[in-house]
C-alpha positions in Angstrom: -58.4 112.9 45.1 -57.9 114.1 41.5 -54.8 116.2 40.9 -55.6 119.8 40.0 -52.9 119.6 37.4 -54.7 116.8 35.5 -55.0 117.9 31.9 -58.5 116.4 31.6 -59.6 118.5 34.6 -58.0 121.6 33.2 -59.7 121.4 29.8 -63.0 120.9 31.4 -62.5 124.3 33.0 -60.3 125.8 30.2 -60.6 129.6 29.6 -60.0 131.5 26.4 -56.3 131.2 26.2 -56.1 127.5 27.1 -58.9 126.7 24.6 -57.1 128.6 21.9 -53.9 126.5 22.4 -55.9 123.3 22.7 -58.0 123.8 19.6 -54.9 124.6 17.5 -53.0 121.5 18.9 -56.0 119.2 18.3 -56.1 120.4 14.7 -52.4 119.8 14.2 -52.9 116.2 15.3 -55.9 115.7 13.1 -54.0 116.9 10.1 -50.8 114.9 11.0 -52.8 111.6 11.3 -54.7 112.4 8.0 -51.3 112.7 6.4 -50.5 109.2 7.6 -53.6 108.1 5.7 -52.5 110.0 2.6 -49.1 108.2 2.7 -50.5 104.8 3.3 -53.7 104.6 1.2 -54.0 104.8 -2.6 -56.5 107.6 -3.3 -57.6 107.5 0.4 -59.7 104.4 -0.4 -61.0 102.3 2.5 -63.4 99.3 2.3 -67.0 99.6 3.4 -67.3 98.6 7.0 -69.3 99.1 10.3 -66.2 100.6 12.0 -64.7 102.6 9.1 -65.4 105.9 7.5 -63.7 107.4 4.4 -60.8 109.4 5.8 -61.7 112.4 3.7 -65.2 112.4 5.2 -63.8 112.2 8.7 -61.6 115.2 8.0 -64.4 117.3 6.7 -66.7 116.2 9.4 -64.6 117.5 12.3 -64.4 120.9 10.7 -68.1 120.9 9.9 -69.0 120.0 13.5 -66.9 122.8 14.9 -68.5 125.3 12.5 -72.0 124.0 12.9 -72.0 124.4 16.7 -69.9 127.6 16.9 -69.7 129.9 13.9 -73.1 128.9 12.4 -74.9 128.6 15.8 -76.7 131.9 16.7 -77.3 130.5 20.2 -73.8 129.4 20.9 -73.6 131.6 24.0 -76.6 129.7 25.6 -74.5 126.6 26.1 -76.6 123.6 27.1 -79.8 125.7 26.8 -79.2 126.3 23.1 -82.0 125.1 20.7 -80.4 122.4 18.5 -82.7 123.0 15.5 -82.2 126.8 15.3 -82.0 128.2 11.8 -78.4 128.5 10.7 -76.7 130.4 7.9 -74.5 128.5 5.5 -70.8 128.1 6.3 -67.5 128.0 4.6 -68.8 125.4 2.2 -72.4 125.7 1.1 -74.5 122.5 1.3 -71.9 121.1 3.8 -74.8 119.7 5.9 -75.6 117.3 3.1 -72.1 116.0 3.2 -71.0 115.9 6.8 -74.1 116.0 9.1 -73.6 112.6 10.8 -77.2 112.5 12.1 -78.6 112.8 8.7 -76.0 111.3 6.3 -76.4 107.5 6.6 -73.1 105.8 7.3 -73.3 103.5 4.2 -73.7 106.4 1.8 -70.5 108.2 2.8 -68.4 106.4 0.3 -70.4 107.8 -2.6 -70.6 111.4 -1.6 -69.1 114.1 -3.8 -66.5 115.2 -1.3 -64.1 118.0 -2.0 -60.5 117.1 -2.5 -58.0 116.8 0.4 -56.5 120.2 -0.3 -59.9 121.8 -0.5 -61.0 120.1 2.7 -57.8 121.4 4.5 -58.6 124.9 3.2 -62.1 124.6 4.6 -60.7 123.5 8.0 -58.2 126.3 8.1 -61.0 128.9 7.4 -63.3 127.2 10.0 -60.7 127.2 12.7 -59.7 130.8 12.0 -63.4 131.8 12.5 -63.7 129.7 15.6 -60.6 131.3 17.2 -61.9 134.8 16.3 -65.2 134.1 18.0 -63.4 132.6 21.0 -61.5 135.8 21.5 -64.8 137.6 21.6 -66.5 135.2 24.0 -67.3 135.7 27.6 -65.4 133.4 30.0 -68.3 131.7 31.6 -69.3 128.0 31.2 -72.3 128.7 28.9 -70.3 130.8 26.5 -67.5 128.3 26.3 -69.6 125.1 26.2 -69.5 124.6 22.4 -65.8 125.5 22.2 -65.0 122.8 24.7 -67.5 120.4 23.0 -65.9 120.9 19.6 -62.4 120.4 21.0 -63.3 117.1 22.7 -65.3 115.9 19.7 -62.3 116.4 17.4 -60.1 114.6 20.0 -62.6 111.6 19.9 -62.4 111.5 16.1 -58.6 111.6 16.2 -58.7 108.5 18.4 -61.1 106.8 16.0 -58.8 107.6 13.1 -55.9 106.0 14.9 -58.0 102.9 15.5 -59.0 102.8 11.9 -55.3 103.1 10.9 -54.6 100.0 13.1 -57.4 98.1 11.4 -56.0 99.0 8.0 -52.4 98.2 8.9 -51.2 101.7 8.4 -48.1 103.0 10.2 -48.6 105.9 12.5 -45.5 108.1 12.7 -46.1 109.8 16.0 -44.9 107.6 18.8 -47.3 109.3 21.3 -50.0 106.9 20.0 -48.1 103.7 20.5 -48.6 101.4 23.6 -46.1 101.2 26.4 -45.1 98.3 28.7 -46.8 97.8 32.1 -45.1 96.8 35.3 -45.3 93.2 36.5 -47.0 93.8 39.8 -50.8 93.7 39.7 -51.9 94.3 43.3 -55.5 94.4 44.6 -57.0 97.6 46.1 -59.5 97.0 48.8 -62.6 99.1 49.4 -65.1 98.8 52.2 -68.8 98.8 51.5 -70.3 102.3 51.6 -71.8 105.1 49.6 -70.2 106.7 46.6 -71.3 109.7 44.6 -71.4 108.7 40.9 -71.3 111.2 38.2 -70.4 114.9 37.9 -71.7 118.1 39.3 -70.5 121.7 39.7 -69.0 124.1 37.2 -67.0 123.3 34.1 -67.8 121.2 31.0 -69.7 117.9 31.2 -71.2 115.6 28.7 -74.9 115.0 29.3 -74.5 111.4 30.3 -72.1 112.3 33.1 -74.4 114.7 34.9 -77.1 114.0 37.5 -74.6 113.0 40.2 -76.2 110.6 42.7 -75.2 108.3 45.6 -74.9 104.6 45.1 -74.2 102.2 47.9 -71.4 100.0 46.7 -70.4 96.6 48.2 -67.0 95.9 49.6 -64.6 95.0 46.7 -61.1 94.1 45.7 -60.1 95.5 42.3 -56.9 95.2 40.3 -54.5 98.1 40.5 -53.8 97.9 36.8 -55.2 96.4 33.6 -54.3 93.0 32.3 -51.1 92.6 30.3 -50.8 90.1 27.5 -48.8 87.9 30.0 -52.0 87.7 32.0 -54.5 87.2 29.2 -52.7 84.8 26.8 -52.7 81.8 29.2 -56.5 81.8 28.8 -56.1 81.5 25.0 -53.4 78.8 25.4 -55.7 76.8 27.7 -58.2 76.6 24.8 -60.4 79.3 26.3 -61.8 80.1 22.9 -63.2 76.6 22.4 -64.7 76.1 25.9 -68.3 77.4 25.9 -68.4 77.3 29.7 -66.4 80.4 30.0 -68.6 82.4 27.6 -72.0 84.1 28.1 -74.8 83.3 25.7 -74.1 86.4 23.8 -70.4 85.6 23.8 -71.1 82.1 22.4 -73.2 83.7 19.6 -70.3 86.0 18.8 -67.9 83.0 18.8 -70.1 81.0 16.5 -70.4 84.0 14.1 -66.8 85.2 14.1 -64.9 81.9 14.9 -61.9 83.7 16.4 -58.9 81.6 17.6 -57.5 84.4 19.7 -57.6 88.1 20.2 -57.8 90.4 17.1 -54.4 91.4 15.7 -52.6 88.4 17.3 -51.5 85.0 16.1 -49.6 82.0 17.5 -46.5 80.9 15.6 -45.0 77.8 17.2 -44.4 78.7 20.8 -44.4 82.4 20.4 -47.0 85.1 19.8 -47.0 87.8 17.2 -49.0 91.0 17.0 -50.1 93.0 13.8 -48.9 96.6 14.2 -47.8 99.3 11.9 -48.7 97.1 8.9 -46.5 94.1 9.8 -46.3 91.2 12.1 -43.9 91.6 15.0 -43.2 89.7 18.2 -45.9 90.4 20.8 -44.5 92.1 23.9 -46.1 90.3 26.9 -45.7 93.4 29.0 -48.0 95.5 26.8 -51.6 95.8 27.9 -54.0 93.2 26.5 -55.9 95.2 23.9 -58.5 95.1 21.2 -60.7 92.7 23.2 -64.5 92.5 23.0 -66.6 92.7 26.2 -67.3 89.0 25.6 -63.6 88.1 25.7 -63.1 90.2 28.9 -66.0 88.4 30.6 -64.7 85.0 29.4 -61.3 85.6 30.9 -62.9 86.6 34.2 -64.9 83.4 34.4 -61.8 81.4 33.5 -59.8 83.2 36.2 -62.6 83.1 38.8 -63.0 86.9 38.7 -65.5 89.5 37.5 -65.6 92.8 35.7 -66.1 95.9 37.9 -69.2 98.0 37.6 -68.6 101.5 36.3 -69.3 102.9 39.8 -66.7 100.6 41.4 -64.2 101.7 38.7 -64.9 105.3 39.3 -64.6 105.0 43.0 -61.2 103.4 42.7 -59.9 105.9 40.1 -60.9 108.9 42.2 -60.5 107.6 45.8 -57.1 105.9 45.3 -55.8 107.9 42.4 -52.1 107.3 43.3 -52.4 103.5 43.4 -55.0 102.9 40.7 -53.2 102.9 37.3 -55.3 103.7 34.3 -55.1 105.3 30.9 -53.3 102.4 29.0 -56.5 100.9 27.4 -60.2 101.5 27.6 -61.7 99.2 30.2 -64.8 97.2 29.8 -67.1 97.3 32.8 -70.1 95.1 33.7 -72.5 98.1 33.4 -74.8 98.7 30.4 -74.8 102.2 29.1 -77.9 103.7 30.6 -78.9 107.3 31.6 -78.5 108.4 35.2 -81.9 109.3 36.8 -83.0 112.8 35.7 -81.0 112.7 32.5 -81.5 115.7 30.2 -80.1 115.6 26.7 -77.7 118.4 25.7 -78.1 120.2 22.3 -76.1 117.6 20.5 -79.0 115.2 20.8 -77.4 112.2 19.1 -74.4 112.0 21.5 -75.9 109.8 24.2 -79.6 109.1 24.0 -79.7 107.0 20.8 -77.3 104.5 22.4 -78.8 103.9 25.8 -79.6 100.2 26.3 -77.5 99.0 23.3 -74.0 99.7 24.4 -71.6 98.8 27.3 -69.8 101.3 29.4 -66.0 101.5 29.2 -64.0 103.6 31.6 -60.5 105.1 31.5 -58.6 106.0 28.4 -56.2 104.4 26.0 -52.7 105.0 24.5 -54.6 106.5 21.5 -56.5 109.0 23.7 -55.5 112.6 23.9 -54.3 113.3 27.5 -56.9 116.1 27.9 -59.6 113.5 27.2 -58.6 111.3 30.1 -61.1 111.8 32.9 -62.2 109.3 35.7 -65.8 110.3 35.3 -65.9 110.1 31.5 -68.3 107.4 30.2 -67.2 105.8 27.0 -69.6 103.3 25.4 -69.5 100.8 22.6 -71.3 97.7 21.4 -69.9 94.7 23.3 -68.7 92.9 20.1 -66.4 95.8 19.1 -62.7 94.8 19.0 -61.4 97.6 16.8 -61.4 99.8 20.0 -58.2 99.8 22.0 -60.0 98.1 25.0 -58.9 95.7 27.6 -59.9 94.9 31.2 -59.1 94.8 34.9 -60.9 92.5 37.3 -62.4 92.2 40.7 -62.7 89.4 43.2 -65.9 87.5 43.1 
């Protein structure tokens, strides 16, 4: 069973006082990581790229999102029943929608926007947060009235993790050691599960993302699943056995990715003689084989499984193990690729933030768990993360099941 003291569970049910503390804490981390970008980037410039955003845009966007759904939302007390297109007054910065509305501002255009300065953006965020906390103090304590406060909190936490991943891709040092990986124990046991029904998804009170709802029963086969994710010591023998040049280990989509990208090994790693190095904090350092294998695509995860005679778990199998054997099932070190495409549960109903789930059904793969870059309050065994299978900027790895 899930511990009642789990921070992810508590934030899903957080009341006024807990949300006040969490919103302030999240903003402190946002600003601290932005300061790392200011120290490491000349004029905060980043190259155009699918997985990047201008840091100044990211900073303004998290404040805009909070204000858009709370202070500017006349239906904020309606929770999931709020009308997303309701007429809104302007906020702290007039015309902010034209700068930060991610559903309407095309990704490729964000580098050319007339964004306010870093100091002006910080001032906007301070004013937006002050108004949010004022409205929080006036709010009722029920789930509907607190829905958008919880949503804005977790949205900012997601963008904080994205900023950490972007810093890794740019080779920027991150000062806070909370966001660095940690070693894993050598033992990788197998946890056994008998065939039987499992209720997938979330129901009941508290906050939920729309794609988590519509709890339903699935009948799962008997399975044996790893008790922890793979370490580099588990993954690198596949690379050393010329795994990246053997098409038999790769799916058709994986072979297409190999042909296009021509990797010789996992991202942020290189072989030097008989040793391996990893690119971290802007420099090459000796790779620690006890760290979790990380920044792998779904194609690499599947290829390792074929090479090892294993398979990826489905998201339902992963969820059953994480909830039913919480004490033995170690997770939270890296996001974990599953075999499941990101699809809606039957009866899916989109929440007011329409672009959160629905646009991505059918084109993404489900990841479960959390990573060393994830805020602890985000870590939830029923949370469904989702990315395109070719993404390796995400701190993602894998665990496996017996065939």
